[in-house]
C-alpha angles and dihedrals in degrees: 000000000000129000091257089056091053090052091052094047090049091049094049092045091051091049090049096051089045091051090051097049089045090053090051094049092049093045092052092047089051093045092050092049090050091048093046091049094051089050091056097047113110120233116262112268096018120126091253091053092048092046096054121248121018091244092060094051094052104039121074118225119272115246093256091050096051119106113260116248112261098228 
């Protein structure tokens, strides 16, 4: 092997290791998002599921969003 081949091998090895580490980080991020999303889903038939998103069922309307009094 020549010095140039050693440099190419080192480069390819570094790129491969970088790609593997990048895939691990991306997969971990996707997995944690998926787990977090499943933990926040309401149970079917619950008030939160019937109301739409879980956030809508838990948060009261802001004063500007409340329906005006019908006086």
